[in-house]
C-alpha positions as CSV (number, residue, x, y, z in Angstrom):
1,M,-39.0,36.9,24.4
2,P,-37.3,35.5,21.3
3,A,-35.5,32.2,21.0
4,T,-32.0,32.3,19.6
5,T,-31.2,31.6,16.0
6,A,-29.7,28.3,17.2
7,L,-32.9,27.4,19.0
8,R,-35.0,28.4,16.0
9,R,-32.8,26.2,13.8
10,I,-33.4,23.2,16.2
11,L,-37.1,23.7,16.1
12,A,-37.1,24.1,12.3
13,V,-35.3,20.9,11.8
14,L,-37.6,19.0,14.2
15,A,-40.6,20.4,12.4
16,V,-39.7,18.7,9.1
17,L,-38.6,15.4,10.6
18,P,-40.9,12.4,9.9
19,L,-42.9,11.1,12.9
20,S,-40.7,8.0,13.2
21,A,-37.6,10.2,13.6
22,L,-39.4,12.5,16.1
23,A,-40.3,9.5,18.2
24,A,-36.8,8.1,18.1
25,C,-35.3,11.3,19.5
26,G,-38.0,11.8,22.1
27,Y,-39.9,14.6,20.4
28,G,-43.4,14.1,19.3
29,S,-43.7,10.8,21.2
30,Q,-47.2,9.7,21.6
31,A,-49.0,9.9,24.9
32,K,-50.6,6.8,26.3
33,D,-53.9,7.1,28.1
34,N,-54.0,4.9,31.2
35,G,-57.8,4.4,31.1
36,R,-60.7,5.5,33.2
37,A,-60.0,5.7,37.0
38,A,-62.6,4.6,39.6
39,I,-65.0,7.4,40.6
40,A,-66.7,7.3,44.0
41,A,-70.4,6.8,44.0
42,G,-72.3,10.0,44.7
43,A,-69.4,12.2,43.8
44,E,-70.1,15.5,42.0
45,K,-68.3,17.0,39.0
46,I,-66.1,20.0,39.5
47,D,-67.0,23.0,37.3
48,G,-69.2,20.7,35.3
49,L,-66.1,19.1,33.8
50,D,-66.3,15.5,32.5
51,A,-62.5,15.1,32.9
52,V,-59.2,16.9,33.7
53,R,-56.4,15.6,31.5
54,I,-53.2,15.2,33.3
55,G,-49.8,14.6,31.7
56,H,-46.6,13.1,33.2
57,F,-43.6,11.0,32.4
58,G,-43.0,7.4,33.3
59,N,-40.1,8.6,35.4
60,L,-39.4,8.5,39.2
61,T,-38.7,12.2,39.2
62,H,-42.5,12.5,38.4
63,G,-43.2,10.4,41.5
64,T,-45.9,12.8,42.8
65,A,-47.9,12.1,39.7
66,L,-47.2,8.4,39.8
67,V,-48.1,7.9,43.4
68,G,-51.1,10.3,43.3
69,K,-52.4,8.4,40.3
70,N,-51.8,5.0,41.8
71,K,-53.3,5.8,45.2
72,G,-56.3,7.7,43.8
73,F,-55.5,11.0,45.4
74,F,-56.2,13.0,42.2
75,Q,-59.4,11.2,41.5
76,K,-60.7,11.6,45.0
77,A,-60.0,15.4,44.9
78,L,-61.8,15.7,41.5
79,G,-64.9,13.9,42.6
80,A,-67.0,12.8,39.6
81,T,-64.7,14.6,37.2
82,E,-62.5,12.0,35.7
83,A,-58.7,12.2,36.3
84,R,-57.6,11.2,32.8
85,Y,-53.9,10.5,32.4
86,A,-51.5,10.6,29.5
87,V,-47.9,9.4,29.8
88,F,-45.2,11.1,27.7
89,N,-41.6,10.2,26.9
90,A,-40.2,13.8,26.6
91,G,-40.9,17.4,27.6
92,P,-41.3,18.8,24.1
93,S,-44.1,16.4,23.2
94,Q,-45.9,17.2,26.5
95,I,-45.6,21.0,25.8
96,E,-47.0,20.4,22.3
97,A,-50.0,18.6,24.0
98,L,-50.5,21.4,26.4
99,N,-50.3,24.0,23.7
100,S,-52.8,22.1,21.5
101,G,-55.2,21.7,24.4
102,S,-54.8,17.9,24.5
103,I,-53.9,18.0,28.2
104,D,-54.8,20.6,30.8
105,I,-52.2,20.1,33.6
106,G,-48.8,18.4,33.5
107,W,-45.8,17.4,35.6
108,I,-42.7,18.6,33.6
109,G,-39.1,19.6,34.0
110,P,-37.8,23.2,34.1
111,S,-36.2,23.4,30.6
112,P,-39.3,22.3,28.7
113,A,-41.4,24.7,30.8
114,I,-39.1,27.6,30.1
115,N,-38.9,26.8,26.4
116,G,-42.7,26.4,26.2
117,Y,-43.3,29.7,27.9
118,V,-40.8,31.5,25.7
119,K,-42.1,29.9,22.5
120,S,-45.7,31.0,23.3
121,H,-44.5,34.5,24.2
122,G,-45.8,34.0,27.7
123,T,-49.4,33.3,26.6
124,N,-49.9,29.6,27.3
125,L,-48.5,27.9,30.4
126,R,-48.1,28.8,34.1
127,I,-46.1,27.0,36.7
128,I,-48.5,26.5,39.6
129,G,-46.6,24.3,42.0
130,G,-43.5,22.2,42.8
131,S,-43.1,18.5,42.8
132,A,-39.5,17.2,43.1
133,S,-35.9,18.2,43.5
134,G,-32.7,16.2,42.7
135,G,-32.4,12.8,41.2
136,V,-29.8,13.7,38.5
137,K,-26.3,12.2,38.4
138,L,-23.2,12.0,36.2
139,V,-22.5,8.2,36.0
140,V,-19.3,7.0,34.2
141,D,-17.4,3.9,33.3
142,P,-14.9,3.6,36.1
143,G,-12.5,1.9,33.8
144,K,-12.3,4.9,31.5
145,V,-13.0,7.8,33.9
146,K,-11.3,8.0,37.2
147,S,-11.9,11.7,38.1
148,L,-13.9,14.7,37.0
149,K,-11.0,16.0,34.9
150,D,-11.0,12.6,33.0
151,V,-14.4,13.5,31.5
152,K,-12.6,15.7,29.0
153,G,-12.3,13.9,25.7
154,K,-15.0,11.4,26.6
155,R,-18.4,10.7,25.1
156,I,-21.2,11.6,27.6
157,A,-24.9,11.0,27.0
158,T,-27.7,13.4,27.8
159,P,-31.4,12.6,27.2
160,Q,-31.9,15.1,24.3
161,L,-30.8,18.4,22.9
162,G,-31.8,21.3,25.1
163,N,-33.5,19.2,27.8
164,T,-32.9,19.9,31.5
165,Q,-30.0,17.5,31.9
166,D,-28.4,18.5,28.5
167,V,-28.4,22.2,29.6
168,A,-27.0,21.2,33.0
169,F,-24.2,19.2,31.5
170,L,-23.3,21.9,29.0
171,N,-23.2,24.4,31.8
172,W,-21.0,22.2,34.0
173,A,-18.6,21.5,31.0
174,S,-18.3,25.2,30.4
175,Q,-17.4,25.8,34.1
176,Q,-14.5,23.3,33.6
177,G,-13.2,25.6,30.9
178,W,-14.1,23.1,28.1
179,D,-15.5,24.2,24.7
180,V,-18.5,22.3,23.3
181,D,-20.7,23.3,20.4
182,P,-24.3,23.2,21.8
183,L,-25.9,22.0,18.6
184,S,-23.5,19.3,17.4
185,G,-22.3,18.4,20.9
186,K,-18.8,18.3,19.5
187,G,-15.8,19.7,21.3
188,D,-13.6,19.0,24.3
189,V,-16.3,16.6,25.4
190,T,-18.6,14.9,23.0
191,V,-22.3,15.2,24.0
192,V,-24.3,12.3,22.7
193,R,-28.1,12.9,22.8
194,S,-29.6,9.6,23.6
195,D,-33.1,8.6,24.8
196,N,-33.0,7.4,28.4
197,K,-34.5,4.1,27.2
198,V,-31.5,3.2,25.1
199,T,-28.7,4.9,27.1
200,P,-28.1,1.8,29.3
201,D,-27.5,-0.3,26.1
202,A,-25.1,2.4,24.8
203,F,-23.3,2.4,28.1
204,R,-23.1,-1.4,28.2
205,S,-21.7,-1.5,24.6
206,G,-19.1,1.2,25.3
207,S,-20.4,3.6,22.7
208,V,-20.7,6.2,25.5
209,D,-18.4,6.6,28.5
210,G,-20.9,8.1,30.8
211,A,-24.2,10.0,31.1
212,W,-25.7,13.0,32.9
213,V,-29.2,11.6,33.4
214,P,-32.2,11.6,35.8
215,E,-33.4,8.7,37.9
216,P,-34.0,5.8,37.4
217,T,-31.6,5.9,34.3
218,A,-28.7,6.8,36.6
219,S,-29.2,3.9,38.8
220,K,-29.7,1.6,35.8
221,L,-26.2,2.6,34.7
222,V,-24.8,1.9,38.1
223,A,-26.4,-1.6,37.9
224,E,-24.5,-2.0,34.7
225,G,-21.2,-1.3,36.5
226,G,-21.1,2.4,36.3
227,K,-20.0,4.8,39.1
228,V,-21.6,8.0,40.3
229,L,-19.0,10.6,39.6
230,L,-21.1,13.6,40.5
231,D,-24.6,14.2,42.0
232,E,-26.0,17.4,40.5
233,A,-27.5,18.3,43.9
234,S,-24.0,18.9,45.1
235,L,-23.7,21.9,42.7
236,W,-26.7,23.7,44.2
237,P,-27.3,25.7,47.5
238,D,-28.8,23.4,50.1
239,E,-28.5,20.7,47.5
240,K,-31.9,21.7,46.2
241,F,-32.9,22.4,42.5
242,V,-36.1,22.0,40.6
243,I,-36.4,18.8,38.5
244,T,-40.2,18.6,38.2
245,N,-42.9,21.3,38.4
246,I,-46.6,21.4,37.8
247,V,-47.8,23.4,34.8
248,V,-51.3,24.3,33.6
249,R,-52.7,25.9,30.4
250,Q,-53.5,29.5,31.2
251,E,-56.9,29.3,29.6
252,F,-57.8,26.2,31.7
253,L,-56.6,28.0,34.9
254,K,-58.8,31.0,34.1
255,E,-61.9,29.0,33.2
256,H,-61.6,26.2,35.8
257,P,-59.7,27.4,38.9
258,K,-61.7,24.9,41.1
259,A,-60.4,22.0,39.1
260,V,-56.9,23.3,39.2
261,E,-57.2,23.8,43.0
262,A,-58.4,20.3,43.4
263,V,-55.4,18.9,41.6
264,L,-53.0,21.0,43.6
265,R,-54.7,19.9,46.8
266,A,-54.2,16.3,45.8
267,S,-50.6,17.0,45.0
268,L,-50.0,18.4,48.5
269,E,-51.7,15.4,50.0
270,T,-49.7,13.0,47.8
271,N,-46.3,14.6,48.8
272,R,-47.3,14.5,52.5
273,W,-48.1,10.8,52.1
274,I,-44.9,10.1,50.1
275,N,-42.7,11.8,52.8
276,A,-44.6,10.1,55.6
277,H,-44.6,6.6,54.0
278,P,-41.4,6.4,51.9
279,E,-41.3,2.7,51.4
280,Q,-45.0,2.4,50.6
281,A,-44.7,5.3,48.2
282,K,-41.7,3.8,46.5
283,A,-43.7,0.6,45.9
284,A,-46.7,2.6,44.7
285,A,-44.6,4.5,42.2
286,N,-43.0,1.3,40.9
287,E,-46.4,-0.3,40.6
288,Q,-47.6,2.6,38.5
289,L,-44.5,2.4,36.3
290,A,-45.2,-1.2,35.7
291,A,-48.8,-0.3,34.7
292,D,-47.8,2.5,32.4
293,A,-44.7,0.9,30.8
294,G,-45.3,-2.8,31.3
295,K,-42.2,-3.3,33.5
296,A,-41.4,-2.6,37.1
297,L,-37.9,-1.6,38.3
298,P,-35.7,-4.1,40.1
299,D,-34.8,-3.2,43.7
300,E,-31.1,-2.6,42.9
301,V,-32.3,0.3,40.6
302,L,-35.4,1.4,42.5
303,D,-33.9,1.8,45.9
304,P,-31.0,4.2,45.2
305,A,-33.0,6.1,42.6
306,W,-35.9,6.8,45.0
307,K,-33.5,7.8,47.8
308,S,-31.9,10.5,45.7
309,I,-35.2,12.4,45.0
310,R,-36.8,14.9,47.3
311,F,-40.5,15.4,46.9
312,T,-41.5,19.0,47.7
313,D,-44.4,21.4,47.1
314,D,-41.9,24.2,46.7
315,P,-41.4,25.2,43.0
316,L,-37.9,26.3,43.9
317,A,-38.3,29.3,41.7
318,P,-34.8,30.8,42.2
319,T,-33.3,27.7,40.8
320,L,-35.4,27.8,37.6
321,G,-34.1,31.3,36.9
322,R,-30.6,30.0,37.3
323,Q,-31.4,27.1,34.9
324,A,-32.6,29.5,32.3
325,G,-29.4,31.4,32.7
326,H,-27.5,28.2,32.1
327,A,-29.3,27.7,28.8
328,V,-28.4,31.3,27.8
329,E,-24.8,30.7,28.7
330,A,-24.8,27.4,26.7
331,G,-26.0,29.3,23.6
332,L,-29.4,27.6,23.4
333,L,-31.5,30.6,24.5
334,E,-31.4,34.4,24.5
335,Q,-32.0,36.0,27.8
336,P,-35.7,35.4,28.3
337,D,-38.2,37.5,30.2
338,L,-39.8,34.9,32.5
339,T,-42.0,37.3,34.4
340,G,-45.4,35.7,34.7
341,I,-44.2,32.1,34.3
342,Y,-45.4,31.4,37.9
343,D,-48.9,31.7,39.4
344,L,-48.7,30.4,42.9
345,T,-52.0,32.0,44.0
346,L,-53.9,28.7,44.4
347,L,-51.0,26.9,45.9
348,N,-50.4,29.6,48.5
349,K,-54.1,29.8,49.2
350,L,-54.1,26.1,50.1
351,L,-51.0,26.4,52.2
352,E,-52.4,29.4,54.1
353,A,-55.6,27.5,54.9
354,E,-53.3,24.9,56.5
355,G,-51.4,27.5,58.5
356,E,-48.3,27.1,56.3
357,P,-46.3,30.1,54.9
358,P,-46.5,30.7,51.2
359,F,-43.8,29.9,48.6
360,D,-41.8,32.5,46.8
361,D,-42.0,33.0,43.1
362,A,-38.6,34.8,42.9
363,G,-40.3,37.9,41.4
364,L,-41.5,35.8,38.4
365,G,-45.2,35.7,39.3
366,A,-48.1,36.7,37.2
367,G,-48.9,39.6,39.5
368,Q,-51.6,38.1,41.8
369,P,-51.1,38.7,45.5
370,A,-50.0,35.5,47.2
371,S,-50.4,35.9,50.9
372,P,-50.0,38.6,53.6
373,K,-47.5,36.3,55.3
374,S,-43.8,36.4,54.5
375,P,-42.9,33.9,51.8
376,R,-40.5,31.1,52.3
377,R,-37.1,31.5,50.7
């Protein structure tokens, strides 16, 4: 499952950049441990583990991790085994941590998961569950861009080269008939790779005319006077597409299935609680963002951002395959063999125990039987 020459060139350049440069572009950013969580008295360790190391972003599309962490769902499920968290700024750095064994389980977007799987020749990670759909928008300066056709010739920011939103925008631009070099970002549209933290400043200064970004960055741009020109959900069947999945190191899955099952059980419980208590969940996610990053989101950003995200246990496997295809069409990836990227065995076991039908892996499963019941599609 080789990467393209272009992708190898990207990785080679990144490998020789100094740490400061890596952090600036989102790669190699350092994880921040949030400290020891409270463990209930009399609780027992799972599989004899002192801790399960969980990675996620300080991002509303990782709301399951934020809320589960804030409300203690993961710690409760793990008993006396500590739920130890690390917060990342970008997918590549989280994949590096997973590959090195620095974390065991992570919430991550589809493109980093695909790239991580391809780069390891299918030997390291597995996607074991879903988390969220949606929450990605094209926001523009209404004074410069009046319609979709006006995007041609403009400067549009994406979070980073080859990330989920970068691939989505390159694919959308191609569908408009526009030519854009995937590496340089130059062409009929200029793609500006910009960290989500600085994109609002770039938008405010006029150095970019818009951005294809996840929440809450999209709503931050709207608060700066931007206009939502396109919600990516409108481009997908049933307006559903994977934005966040749960991944695990294959070695950890093999050696500690009970711990992985506990985290998945907590994720199911968290998503049920989020969907049953949306206002409380929104507040809990914002509280955790403040704890992780030192600053909560204002209501004018938080409210529309949260509303645009759907929290789901479904990994939406068919849409991941399509996203991989978009990366291929953009010239960032050769056609990969993703067979085995999913292992939904434990997830579907938990669903079956609750009388729920299993989720479909779109033929990309690791080969374990999921359930005798018909899968959802």
